[in-house]
N, C-alpha and C positions, 0 to 999 in steps of 0.2 A: 424543542417543537420539530416535529418531522413534516416535510412539505412534499406535495406531489411532484412527480418529474417535470421540470420546466422544459420548454422547447430548446433552451441552450443545453441543458443536460442530455436530452435526448439525442442532439446533434452530436455532442462529444461522445456519447456511448456508441453511436453508429460508427463514428470514425475510428474508435478504438478496437471495436468489434471487427470491423473491416481488416484491420492489421491482423488480426488472429485468423482471418479466413472466413468470417461470417458475413452475411448481408442482413441488415435490419431495416425493416420498413414499417411505417406507421399504419395503424388500424383505422378504418373508417368509424367515426364516432357514433354514427346512426347504428351500426350493427350491434355495439356493446359499449355504452358510455364509460364503462370502467376500463376496457382494454386500451392500450396506447401503441405497443410495439410487438412485432413478430419477428423472430430470429431464424435464418436459414443457413444451411451449409449444403452446397452442391444440390439446390432446389429441394432439400429435405427440411421440413419444419422441425426445429429443435425445440422452441417453447415460445410462449407469449409473456409479456409483461403488462401488468396493470399500472394505472398511473401513480399508485403508491410504490411500486417497485416490486409488488408481489408477483410471483412467477406461476404460470399455468402450463401444463403439458399433459399429453395423453398418458394414461396408465401404461399402455403397452409401448410407449416410445424407448427405443434402445439407447438413446444419446444421453446417458447418465453423466459421463464426465464433461461433455459438452455443455449441458446444463448447469453444472456446477462452475464451469469456468466463466460462462456468461453471467450467471447470477452473482458470483464474486465480484466480477468487473463492475457490474451495475451498482451493487451495494456499496463498494468502495467509493466509487465516484459520487454516489448519492449521499454518503456519510459526509463528504468534504463540503458538498453544496449545502447540506443542512446546517453544518457547522458554520459556514460562511454567512448564510442567510440569518441565523440566530445572533450573529455578532453585531455589536453596535459600530458606527463609523468611527474611525480613529481620529480624534480632535487634535491633531498636531499639524503644525505648518509644513507644508510641502509633501505630506503623505496622506491627505484626507481622502484619497481614492482607495485606501485600505481600510480593512475592518479589524477591530481588536478581537482576537480569539481569546488570548489569555494574558494576565500580567501577574507578576510576582516581584515584590521588591522594587528595583529599579530597571527591570527588564520586562520585555513584552514579546509576544507572538502575534503576528498580524497576517492577514491574507488579502489577496486581491484577485478579482476575476478579470482575466485578460480577454483580449478581442477573439482569441481562439477558443473561448469558453472554458478554458482550463482555470482551476484555482491554484495560485502561486503563493508560496509562503516565505515569510522572512522573519528573523528575530533581531530585535533592536535593544539599545540602551536608552532610557530617557536622558535628556540633558538635565542640567542642574535645577531648572524650574519646571520640568515636565511639559514645556510647551513645544518641545521638539524631540527629535530622536537622532541617534548617531550609531556608529559602529554596527552597521547592518551585516548580517549573515545571510545571504540569499540561497534559498534551497529549491527554487522553482516549484515543481509539482511534488517534491518529496516532503509529504507531511510527516512521515515518521522521523526522518532525519531533523527537520525543523523542531519537532516536538522535543526530541531527545537533546538538541542543542539548547533550546528554552530551559529545559529542566537542569542542565549543567550551568548555564550562564546565570540563571537566577538563584543557584544554590540549592535547588530542591533535590538534586542528586549529586553526590560526590564524584567528580570525574574519575577518581582513582578507583572507584567500584565498577567502571565500565571497561570493556575490552575493545580495543580498535579492531577494524577488520583484519588487519595483519596479525594481530595477536591471535584472534579467533581462527585464523587459518593455520597458524602454528599448532594451536591447541588441537584442532581438528586432525591434522597430520599425525600429531603424536598418539592421539587417542586410537585412530585407525590402525597404526603401526603396532601398537600395544594389543589391541584386540586380535590381530592376526598372528602375533608372534610370543605373547605371553602364555606359555603352556600351563603356568601355575594359577591362572585365574579361575576362581570358584564360579559357580553358576550364578550366584547372586551378584558377584563383582562384575561379571560379563554383562548381565542384564542391566545394571546401573551404568556401565560404560556405553552400552548401546543407546541408552536413554540420552547420554550426554552428546553422542555422536549425532543422534537424530535432531537434538535440539540446536546443535551448531550448524548442521545442514540447513535447518529452517532459516538461520539468521545469516548465512554466507550467500554471496552471488552464486548462481548456478554454475558459472564458469569454474570456480574454485573447486566445486564438488566434482565436476566432470574431469578436471585436470587430475584430480587425486585418483579418481577411477581408472583414467588412461594410464596413469603411472603404474598403479597396481597391476594392471593388465600386462604392461610391457615388463615388469619385474618378474612376473610369473612365467612369461615366455622367454626370459633371458635376453630381452632386447637392450 
């Protein structure tokens, strides 16, 4: 089930949008009952958001990338809120302020809404009679990390099929090097290699990609 944007979610969105350089204010309900928020940058209106999370903007608005950034941020936060609100309270001693997101076998993924309105995630193992939990792996607001950890701990995914961040960085550097120096690459092989590079870039921290770019530039200039 999907929910309208709650006051808590609206406050969290304002805070995170502010870090990105935007200002977000609430719309007066009497003007349009469906509208909730308006986003600005340097006094220029970027877009508006309805209570459902839907976005409105002027057809002639030039702020395409800004709209994408804000909409992606809001939808990501809303997905976590909806996930949390749809989950049932965790019936285990000492952790009843958490909600059960998923469970498989003897392991579970749970979440808690903190005082700062963030949704925080943890994976646990049930104890022998499933009345309590143990061996918690705490992921704070990193839902993707917690989900991956849950899949591995519960046996849904074989850990040997996953690459660590360090392993992906090595693969990325090797692929970039081959793409620049292998003169025997066919057009098809080069295209496939570029697809791999782009996929690795999407899954690596930006600083790793930036560092590789800087290294290439230094090599080209003989630094």
